[in-house]
VONUMAR-397568 format. One line per field, with one value per residue (C-alpha): residue number from 1; x, y, z. Coordinates in Angstrom, 1 decimal. Layout:
BEGIN
n c(NUM;...) $
u c(X;...) $
v c(Y;...) $
w c(Z;...) $
REM end
This chain:
BEGIN
n c(1;2;3;4;5;6;7;8;9;10;11;12;13;14;15;16;17;18;19;20;21;22;23;24;25;26;27;28;29;30;31;32;33;34;35;36;37;38;39;40;41;42;43;44;45;46;47;48;49;50;51;52;53;54;55;56;57;58;59;60;61;62;63;64;65;66;67;68;69;70;71;72;73;74;75;76;77;78;79;80;81;82;83;84;85;86;87;88;89;90;91;92;93;94;95;96;97;98;99;100;101;102;103;104;105;106;107;108;109;110;111;112;113;114;115;116;117;118;119;120;121;122;123;124;125;126;127;128;129;130;131;132;133;134;135;136;137;138;139;140;141;142;143;144;145;146;147;148;149;150;151;152;153;154;155;156;157;158;159;160;161;162;163;164;165;166;167;168;169;170;171;172;173;174;175;176;177;178;179;180;181;182;183;184;185;186;187;188;189;190;191;192;193;194;195;196;197;198;199;200;201;202;203;204;205;206;207;208;209;210;211;212;213;214;215;216;217;218;219;220;221;222;223;224;225;226;227;228;229;230;231;232;233;234;235;236;237;238;239;240;241;242;243;244;245;246;247;248;249;250;251;252;253;254;255;256;257;258;259;260;261;262;263;264;265;266;267;268;269;270;271;272;273;274;275;276;277;278;279;280;281;282;283;284;285;286;287;288;289;290;291;292;293;294;295;296;297;298;299;300;301;302;303;304;305;306;307;308;309;310;311;312;313;314;315;316;317;318;319;320;321;322;323;324;325;326;327;328;329;330;331;332;333;334;335;336;337;338;339;340;341;342;343;344;345;346;347;348;349;350;351;352;353;354;355;356;357;358;359;360;361;362;363;364;365;366;367;368;369;370;371;372;373;374;375;376;377;378;379;380;381;382;383;384;385;386;387;388;389;390;391;392;393;394;395;396;397;398;399;400;401;402;403;404;405;406;407;408;409;410;411;412;413;414;415;416;417;418;419;420;421;422;423;424;425;426;427;428;429;430;431;432;433;434;435;436;437;438;439;440;441;442;443;444;445;446) $
u c(64.8;62.3;61.0;64.6;65.2;62.4;63.8;66.9;67.4;68.4;72.3;71.7;69.7;72.5;75.5;73.4;74.1;77.7;77.1;74.4;73.2;71.4;69.6;71.7;74.9;74.6;76.3;78.8;80.3;80.4;82.2;84.9;84.9;85.7;88.3;90.2;89.8;91.5;94.4;95.1;95.0;97.8;99.6;99.6;100.9;103.8;104.4;104.8;106.9;109.2;110.0;110.9;113.1;115.1;115.5;116.5;119.3;120.0;119.8;117.3;119.6;119.9;116.1;116.0;118.4;116.1;113.1;115.3;116.1;112.1;112.1;114.9;113.2;110.0;111.7;112.1;108.6;106.6;107.2;106.6;103.4;102.4;103.1;101.0;98.1;98.0;97.7;95.8;92.0;92.2;90.3;92.8;95.9;94.8;94.6;98.0;99.7;98.0;99.2;102.7;102.8;101.2;103.7;106.5;105.3;106.1;109.5;109.9;108.3;110.8;113.9;113.0;112.6;115.8;117.3;118.3;118.7;115.8;115.3;116.6;115.3;111.8;111.6;111.7;109.5;106.9;107.3;106.8;103.7;102.0;102.2;101.6;98.5;96.7;97.3;96.1;92.9;92.1;92.8;90.2;87.8;88.2;87.7;84.2;82.8;81.9;82.9;79.5;79.3;83.1;83.1;80.1;81.1;85.0;84.9;82.9;85.3;88.0;86.4;86.7;90.2;91.0;89.1;91.4;94.6;93.0;92.4;95.9;97.8;95.5;96.0;99.9;99.8;97.6;98.9;102.6;103.4;101.2;102.2;105.7;106.4;106.9;103.7;101.8;103.3;102.3;98.6;98.6;99.9;96.9;94.5;96.0;95.5;92.0;91.1;90.9;87.3;86.2;87.5;84.7;81.8;82.2;82.5;79.3;76.9;77.7;74.6;74.3;73.9;76.7;79.3;82.1;80.8;84.3;85.1;88.4;91.1;92.6;96.5;97.2;98.1;100.7;104.3;106.9;108.3;104.8;105.0;108.6;108.1;104.2;102.8;105.8;105.0;101.4;102.2;104.7;101.8;99.3;100.1;97.6;99.1;102.7;101.1;99.8;103.3;105.2;102.7;103.4;107.0;106.7;104.1;106.4;109.5;107.8;106.4;109.5;111.6;109.0;109.5;113.1;112.9;110.3;112.4;115.5;113.5;111.9;115.5;117.2;114.0;114.2;118.0;116.9;114.1;115.9;118.2;115.1;113.1;113.9;112.7;115.1;115.2;113.2;110.5;110.5;110.4;107.7;105.5;106.1;105.2;102.3;100.8;101.8;100.1;97.0;96.7;97.3;94.8;92.1;92.1;92.1;89.3;87.3;87.9;87.3;83.8;82.6;84.2;85.7;82.1;81.0;84.4;83.8;80.1;81.5;84.7;84.7;87.7;89.4;89.3;90.3;93.5;94.8;94.1;97.2;99.7;98.4;98.7;102.3;103.4;102.0;103.1;106.7;106.8;106.0;108.7;111.2;110.7;110.1;111.9;110.7;109.6;106.1;105.6;107.0;104.9;101.6;102.6;103.1;100.0;97.8;99.7;99.5;95.9;94.7;96.9;95.2;91.8;91.1;94.4;94.2;90.5;91.3;94.3;92.1;88.9;91.1;91.7;87.9;87.5;90.3;90.5;91.2;95.0;95.6;93.8;96.0;99.3;99.2;98.1;100.4;103.2;102.5;101.4;104.7;107.6;107.0;105.8;108.9;111.1;110.2;112.0;114.8;114.9;114.7;117.5;119.6;118.6;119.0;122.6;123.5;122.0;123.6;127.0;127.7;125.7;125.3;121.8;119.7;116.1;115.2;117.0;115.1;111.9;112.4;113.2;109.7;107.9;109.3;108.4;104.7;104.3;105.2;102.9;100.0;100.8;100.4;97.2;95.6;96.7;95.4;92.1;91.5;92.3;90.0;87.0;87.3;87.5;84.5;82.3;83.1;82.7;79.2;77.9;78.1;76.6;73.1) $
v c(86.0;88.5;87.0;87.0;90.6;91.7;90.6;92.5;95.5;99.0;98.3;95.1;96.5;99.2;96.6;94.4;97.0;95.6;91.9;89.5;89.8;87.5;88.5;88.9;89.5;93.3;94.4;91.5;92.6;96.4;95.6;93.3;96.1;98.9;96.5;95.9;99.8;100.7;98.1;99.6;103.3;102.4;100.1;103.2;105.7;103.2;102.3;105.8;107.0;103.9;104.8;108.2;107.0;104.6;106.5;109.5;107.7;104.6;103.7;101.7;98.7;98.9;98.7;95.6;94.1;95.4;93.2;90.2;90.8;90.7;87.0;85.9;87.2;85.7;82.2;82.5;84.2;81.5;78.6;80.9;81.8;78.1;77.5;80.4;79.3;75.8;76.8;79.9;81.1;82.7;85.8;86.0;85.3;88.4;90.6;89.8;90.0;93.6;94.9;93.7;95.7;98.7;98.6;98.6;101.9;103.5;102.2;103.8;107.1;107.5;106.5;108.4;111.8;111.0;111.3;107.7;106.5;104.1;103.8;100.2;98.7;100.5;99.5;95.7;96.2;97.4;94.5;92.1;94.1;94.3;90.5;89.4;91.8;91.7;87.6;87.4;89.3;87.2;83.9;85.0;86.2;82.9;81.0;82.9;82.6;79.5;79.0;80.6;83.7;84.3;84.4;87.0;89.0;89.2;91.8;94.1;93.6;94.2;97.4;98.6;97.7;99.6;102.5;102.4;102.3;105.5;107.4;106.0;108.0;111.0;111.2;110.8;113.8;116.1;115.4;115.0;118.9;119.6;116.6;115.7;112.0;110.5;112.1;110.8;107.3;107.6;108.3;105.5;103.1;104.1;103.5;99.9;99.1;100.3;97.8;94.9;96.0;94.7;91.2;89.7;91.6;91.1;87.2;87.3;89.0;86.6;84.6;80.8;79.8;82.1;80.9;78.3;74.8;73.9;73.1;73.7;71.4;69.1;69.3;66.5;63.9;66.4;65.2;66.9;68.3;69.7;71.6;72.8;74.0;75.2;76.4;75.6;71.8;72.5;73.7;70.9;68.3;69.9;70.1;72.8;74.9;74.5;75.7;78.9;79.2;78.9;81.7;84.0;83.8;84.6;87.3;89.1;88.4;90.2;92.9;93.6;93.8;96.0;98.3;98.3;99.6;102.1;103.0;103.6;106.0;107.9;108.4;109.6;111.9;113.4;114.1;116.3;118.0;119.2;121.3;123.4;123.7;124.5;121.4;118.6;115.3;113.6;115.9;115.3;111.5;111.7;113.9;111.8;108.5;110.0;110.9;107.4;105.5;107.8;106.9;103.4;103.1;105.0;102.8;99.7;101.0;101.8;98.1;96.6;98.0;97.9;95.0;92.2;90.8;90.9;89.2;86.3;86.1;86.2;84.0;82.8;82.5;80.2;83.0;85.9;84.0;84.6;88.5;89.7;87.5;88.4;92.0;91.6;89.7;92.2;95.4;94.3;93.1;96.9;98.3;95.8;97.6;101.3;101.7;105.1;106.5;107.4;103.9;102.2;104.4;103.4;99.7;99.8;101.7;99.2;96.2;97.2;98.4;95.0;93.3;95.3;94.4;91.5;89.4;90.5;89.2;86.2;85.2;85.2;83.3;80.6;79.4;79.2;75.4;74.7;73.6;75.7;74.9;75.5;78.7;80.0;78.2;77.6;80.7;82.7;80.7;81.7;85.1;86.1;83.7;82.4;85.8;87.4;84.6;86.4;89.3;87.4;85.7;89.2;90.6;87.9;88.4;92.1;91.9;89.1;91.4;94.5;93.4;89.9;90.5;94.4;94.2;97.5;98.3;96.3;93.0;93.3;93.8;90.7;88.6;89.8;89.0;85.5;84.9;86.0;83.4;80.6;82.4;81.8;78.1;77.8;79.8;77.6;74.5;76.2;77.0;73.5;72.4;74.9;74.0;70.5;71.4;73.7;71.2;68.9;71.7;73.1;69.6;70.1;73.4;73.7) $
w c(93.2;93.7;97.1;98.3;97.1;99.2;102.6;102.0;104.2;102.9;103.4;101.5;98.6;98.1;97.8;95.5;93.0;92.7;93.6;94.7;98.2;100.3;103.3;106.6;104.9;104.7;108.1;108.1;104.8;105.8;108.9;107.0;104.7;107.2;108.7;105.5;104.8;108.1;107.6;104.3;105.3;107.8;105.1;102.5;105.0;106.1;102.5;101.1;103.8;103.3;99.7;100.9;103.7;101.7;98.4;100.2;101.8;99.4;95.7;94.0;94.0;98.1;97.8;96.1;98.7;101.4;99.7;99.9;103.7;104.3;102.7;104.7;107.9;107.1;107.0;110.8;111.6;109.7;112.2;115.0;113.6;113.1;116.8;117.7;115.5;117.1;120.7;120.4;119.6;116.0;117.2;120.2;117.7;115.4;118.2;119.5;115.9;115.6;118.8;118.2;114.9;116.8;119.2;116.8;115.7;118.8;118.6;115.3;116.4;119.4;117.2;114.0;116.5;117.9;114.6;113.7;110.3;109.8;106.1;105.6;108.8;108.3;104.6;106.0;108.7;106.2;104.1;106.9;108.1;104.7;104.1;107.6;108.5;105.3;104.8;108.5;107.3;104.5;106.2;108.9;106.1;104.1;107.5;107.9;104.6;102.5;98.9;97.5;99.7;99.6;95.7;95.9;98.8;98.5;95.7;97.8;100.8;98.7;97.4;101.0;100.9;97.7;99.1;102.1;99.7;97.9;101.4;102.7;99.9;100.2;104.0;103.5;101.2;103.2;106.6;105.9;105.8;108.8;111.1;109.7;109.1;112.5;114.1;111.0;111.5;115.2;114.2;111.7;114.6;116.7;114.0;113.7;117.2;116.9;114.2;116.9;117.6;114.1;114.7;117.0;115.8;112.0;112.6;114.8;112.2;109.2;108.9;108.9;105.4;104.2;107.0;106.3;106.8;107.9;111.8;113.3;112.3;114.9;114.9;117.4;114.8;113.2;113.2;114.8;111.5;110.8;114.3;113.6;110.0;110.5;107.3;105.0;105.8;105.1;101.5;100.6;101.4;98.8;95.0;94.9;97.4;95.8;92.5;94.2;96.0;92.9;91.2;94.2;93.9;90.0;90.8;93.1;91.1;88.2;90.1;92.1;88.9;87.4;90.7;90.3;86.7;88.0;90.9;88.8;86.5;89.5;91.2;87.8;87.3;90.9;90.2;87.1;88.7;91.9;89.5;88.3;91.6;95.1;96.5;98.0;96.6;99.4;98.5;94.8;95.3;97.9;95.7;92.8;94.7;96.3;92.7;91.6;94.2;94.1;90.3;90.7;93.9;92.3;89.0;91.1;93.2;90.0;88.8;91.9;92.4;88.8;87.2;89.6;90.6;86.9;85.7;88.2;86.6;83.0;83.1;86.7;89.1;86.6;84.0;86.3;87.2;83.7;83.5;85.2;83.7;80.3;81.1;82.4;79.4;77.0;79.0;79.5;75.9;74.9;77.3;75.6;72.4;73.9;77.2;78.2;81.4;80.5;79.2;82.2;84.3;82.4;82.6;86.2;86.9;85.1;86.5;89.8;89.8;88.2;91.0;93.9;92.5;90.3;91.3;95.0;95.0;93.1;95.2;98.3;96.9;95.8;99.3;99.9;99.5;101.8;105.3;108.3;108.8;105.0;105.2;107.9;107.9;104.5;103.2;105.5;104.6;100.9;101.3;103.4;103.0;99.3;98.4;99.5;98.1;94.8;96.3;97.2;93.7;91.9;94.3;93.0;89.4;89.4;91.1;88.4;85.8;86.8;87.8;85.8;82.6;82.2;82.0;81.0;81.3;78.1;79.2;82.6;81.0;78.4;81.6;83.0;79.6;79.7;83.2;82.8;80.0;82.5;85.1;82.5;82.3;86.0;86.3;84.1;86.2;89.4;87.7;87.0;90.4;91.9;89.8;90.9;94.6;94.5;92.8;95.8;98.3;97.0;97.1;101.3;101.4;103.1) $
REM end
């Protein structure tokens, strides 16, 4: 170990404070981290603005229906993505998808400056962007690193992503009064287009012993159904991916229901505060969500930098899978008995900070031992369509709860508590599958 440590450059010595580093990995990790950071700066500028636009014109209930619309749209996007994946070089595919979303920003910019109502449509677009771009990045990262290097280095790359989330919220708060919402949106779109410079450079810098051992999968033997359904067919063929897909639905169902509870509190609080201030409702909501996202992202960044790699060493990927569902079950259990604003505020910050750090890293790491098709098409299907199916399910559950059963905050929190207990059981099963696959995969490593 000492001999290996002596071969590390200055960059790798600094990064070794947070995780184990091997010679040649430093600059690749830095570029992947910068790429993730830039994507998240854009996302949090987009995301904070979307809350302002939709809650200014619509209720928290309409916000839930917008999330369901995202799932329906993704059902048509996934097969199209699969077709592009099978006939395009991976680096070129990532560039095309990035330029597509950056071009959409120009459309929103001109429509917004023309005074058109964009709240609902823009909310749906941000939901698609958030899952497609981030999923594509992590499919690319999982395809570049092998199991051993991925487990060691993903926490550092996620730290870059977490830092981008922190910077995104601060940039929004600082520049919104200076530039206005749509000029700020345009600036984020230009940054998004610029991220394409990271793709080839980051790939080339990974040393051979840290790179993935898989070669590109052949797709010539795929059935007509596979080509038509794309990643959906890939998921259905794998028990492991089916378990991950079900967890993705549960995770987002629970989180989205919690966001509905929180948004309802925020809307009511904003109505109260505008009676005692000179601010409009949109300014109050924007300021509140900016503070909320800042607290969440700062806590998530601290957990990411100082705890995630250590948690992997202490309890492994399998143990890390259990942390967030346990927090969700305990947190919403407390809300059942004490449904007050300060408690749901605290629960959501802890839940989202853990999701953005420990769970986010783990959700990407569990794809490391899979094939290229499973990483790109399967992961994209799960992290987009199945992820948003959770939104669709929660929208139906919220509609039924509000209009058929007369649910209040306590009842919705109780539903989340029950769903979290099912999630714990599924996490145990995924952990067992992962351990078996990584044992086989490590046997092939040089």
